[in-house]
N, C-alpha and C positions, 0 to 999 in steps of 0.2 A: 660270359658277361661282356658287354661292350666296353671299348676302351674308355669312352666317356664315363661309363659307370664305375670303372676302376679308379679313375681320377676323383670322382665324387667320393668314393669310399675312403680313399687315402686322406683327402682333405676333411672328410667328416670326422675321422679320428682326431685330426688336429683341432677341429672345432670343439670336439668333446673335451680335449685337454684344456683348451682355453676356458670352456664353460665351467670346469671344476677347479680352475686355478684359484689361488687365494686372492682376496681383495687387495686393493692398492696398499703398497707398503712404502715406507719412507725412502726418498731418493735424495741424492745430493743436489744442492742448488746448481752446480755446474752442469748437471745432466738435464736440467729443466729450463735453464735460461742462459743467454749469452750476453756479453758486453756489447753495447751499441757501438758500431763502427769497427769492431775487431772481427775481421773476416779474411778469407782467402781472396786472391785476385788472380783471374785467369790470364795465362800467357799463351801465345801462339807464334809459330815461326815456320818458314818454308826452308827445307834443306835437302841434302842428297845423302843417300846411303850407298857406299861403295864396297867393293870386295865381295860381291855376291857370286855364287857359283852358277853362272848362266841363268839365273832366275830373276833378273831385273826387268826393267821396262822394255817393251818393244818400241823402239824410238820412232819407227814409221807411224805408229798409232798414237804415240805420246811425244809430239815434237818439243814440248816444253822441257822435257828431260835433257835432250840434246842441247837446247838453247841454254839451259842452266849450266851444263858442263862447259860449254864454250865461253860463257861469261866468266865462270870461275877461273878457267885457264887463262883468259885474257888478263884478269887481275893479277895473276902470277907471272905475267910476262910471256905466256905461250900463245901465239897467234895461230889460228886454224884457217887455212885458205878458204875463201868463200865457196869455191867450186867443189870442196870436199865436205861441206856441212851436211848436205842431204844424204851423203853416202855413209855417214857415221852410224855405226851400230854399237850400242853400249849395253850389252847384255848383263854386265856386272854392276850396273848403276840403277838406282830407283829414286824417283822423286817422292818425297814424303812431307807430311805435315807433322810438326812437333808441338805437343801441348804439355802444359805444366801448370801447377797451382803455386802461386807465390804466397807462402803462409804469412800471417801477421807477425810483425816484429823481426822478420828475416833481415839479416844484415849482409853487406857485401862480403864475399868470401865463403859464405855458407853454401851448401849444396842441396839441391832438391831433385826429386825423381821426375823423369819425363816419359811421355808416351809417344812412340813413333809409329805413324800409320801411313801406309802407301796410298797415294792418290792416282797412280797410274795403273798399269796392268801387270805389275810385277807378281810373279808366282810365289815368291817367298823372300823374306828379309833375313832368313837364318844365315848367320855368319857374317853379316854386314856391319860396317862401321859408319856411324853418323859423323859427317864432317861438321866443322864449327858452324853452328846455326844460332843467329840472334833470336831471342824470344822477346816479343813486344807485348805491351799491354794495350788496353782499349784506347789510350791516348797516343799511341804510336811511338812511345819511348821504349828503348831497350832496357829490360830489367834483369835479364839473365842470358848466359851463353851456354849452349848445349853441345856436347860432343862425347862420343864413346861408342863402345860395342853394344849392339842391340841384342837383347835376350828374348828369344822366342819360346813360348810355352808349348808349341805344337810340334808335330813331326809328320813327315810325309815321304812317300816313295812311289816310284812308277817303273814298270817293266812289262814288256810284251803286251802293251795296250791296256794293262791293268794299273789302277792307281788307288793308293790308300793314303788317307790323310786324317790326322788326329788334331783337333783344335784348329785355331786360326794361325796362318803363317804370314799374313800380310800386315800384322801389327805386333809390336813388342814394346818393351820398356827398357830404360837405362837407369838403374838405381843410382842415385846421386849423380846423374848425368849432366846436370846443369849447375853452373856457378852463379850465384846472385851477384849482380853488378850494381844494382841500385835498390835502395830501401824505399818502402812505401810508408809515408808518415802515418802512424796509427796512434792518435792521442787517446789515452785512457781517461775518459771523463773530461768534463769542462768545469774548471774552477773547483769548488769544494764537493761536487757531486759526481757520482758514477751512475750512468743509466744502464739498466739491464732490460733485455727483451726476452719474454717467454717464447719458447719454441712453438707454442700454439696459443691462440687467444683463449683465455679462461679467466673470467673475473674472480671466481672462487679461488683459483690457484694463486692469482696475484695477491689477493687478500691474505691467504695463508703464508705466502712468502714474506710479506711485510710484517705480519704478526710474529713469525718465527725469528726474523732478523732483529726486531725490536726487543723480543724477549731475551735473546742471547747476546746482543751487542749493545743494548741500552735503548730505552724509550726515545723515539724521535729519530733514530738512525735511518729508517727507511720510510718512504712515502710512495703510495700507489699513484700512478698517473692515469692509467686506463686499464683495460682488460689485457694488455700485452706488456706494458712498460711499468717499471717502478724505479725509483732512484734512491741511491744510498749516499748518505753523508760520510765522506772518507777523509783521512788525513791528507794534507797537501804535500808533505815530504815524500819524495819518490820511494825511499826505502820503507817508510812506515806504511805507505799506501799499498805496496806489494805484499807486505806481511798481512795487512788487514784484509786484502782481497783473497789471499790464500786461506785464511781462517773462514772468511765469509763463504767461499765456494764449497767448503766442506760441511756446511750446515745441512742437516737433513730435514726435508719437508715432505709431508704426506700429501700427495696430489689428490685432487678430487677424482671420483670414479670416472672412467672413460665413457665417452658418449656411445650409446648403442649404435653399432655399425656392422653392416654386412658388406664384405668386399668379394667381388666375383670377377674371375678372368674367363670370358667365354671361349678364348682360344685353347685353354688347357682344361677347362672344366673345373677349375679350383674355386672353392667356396670357403671363406674364412669368416667367422663371426666371433664377437666377444660375448661375455657372460651376461650382458645387460639386454640382449636382444629378446623381445617378447612378441608374440602374435596374438591377435584377437580371433574370435570365432568367425569363420568365413567359409564360403563354398566357391570353388574355382573349377571351371571346365576349360580344358585346353586340348584341342584335337580330340583324341580318343581317351584322354586322361581326365579323371574327375577327382578333385581333392576336397574333402570336407573336414574342417577343423571344428570340434565342439568343445566348449568349456565345461569343466566339471563343477563340483560344489565349491572347491577352493581354487585359488589363483593358479596353483601348480598342479592341478589335476585336469584331465580331459581326455579326448580321444581324437585320433587322426584316422580317417577312413579314405582309402584310395580305390578307384575302380578303373578298369580298362574295358571299353565297349559295353559299359553298363554292368559289368560283372564285378562284384565286390571281391577284391583280392587281399586286402590287408587292413587290419584295424589295430591301432596302437593304443592301449590303455595305460598311458603314462603321462608324465608332465608334458603339457602342451608347449613345445618350443620349436624353433625353426630347425634345430638339429634333427628332430624326429621327422619333420617333413622331408628334409634333404635325404635322410637315410631311407625313408619309404620310397621316394622317387627313384633313388639309386637302385633299390631292389627290383623296380620295374624296368630298369634299363633306360631311363630318361636321358636324353642327350643334353649337352650344355645349352643349346638353344631353347629346349623345353623348360629347363630350370630357370633360365634367365627370364623368359616370358612370364612364368608363374610368379617369380619374385617381383617383377615389375608390376604385375597386376595386383598383387597383394599390397604393394606399397601405394599404388594409386587408389586402392579402395580403403586405405587407412588401416588395413589389418596387420601390416608389418610395422611394428613400432621401433623403427631403427632407420638410420641413414643407409641408403643403398648406393654403393660406389662400384662402378664398372671400370676395370683397368685394362 
């Protein structure tokens, strides 16, 4: 069986699992909506990792590493003669970019995780130490300072011309490696109201949210604004508001059924669909493949016929659904490009009653 066919078969079983999964069940409000304005803020900084075992940048090809070291030494009172700058070889140093997320309500003194990534040609950051690096926000202000030992999840070795490497060696993390120096103002609601935003636009879900809140917290507590936002009347006292929001976020709401959707990754041959996907009767010819979908007496009965070079190879007398078509194409060894073309043709013809997303 072709590799693409194996990928289809694996993802087909996942699709079947989803197809027979139970219908929507109640979820907590905090899993379906977020408070407006309460979010992470991205931070970034440029720094140096030192203490590497001859696996750092080749400074002849990355001159910014040498320049950064010289500038750092100058700030510490060590001056490097100009005639020696070009001859500096720093195999134990690597220039890196440091990134982190500044979580909401973080206060000065708290620590956050950082990711360290090489921007030069360093072979590995294993065993290195990140020197003090300011982390700035989009406004150019410093919000945290990062420093610490870099943890690498990979491993590598080389000998006699052979090389073995597991995972990535030029990027790592420092748990709790940055200390917050500046807080980001995060007001929770304006005045007497708190505005929530659904993670996805859904008028039915917004209506259910408001109905559940008013039933549990009192009539008039919540009001829908549109298909994504609704606002809640909350106590103005900070302590009472926090307690109120804690109770509110644990309310359970049954979301509306998910939209019929098919997601495909043509690079891996993965196809995933939910239980609401349906197909209409259609006939498709693609290359030497021919697909005919016939409806039966009932909505859930029918037949799928496939042929290669005009020869009928397979007939499925079962419920007509896309999972049957994918399985049948897989049995014929269709590659990801064939399946993608067939699904797009079915969508364009109106036979695929679902949104088709290609990632």
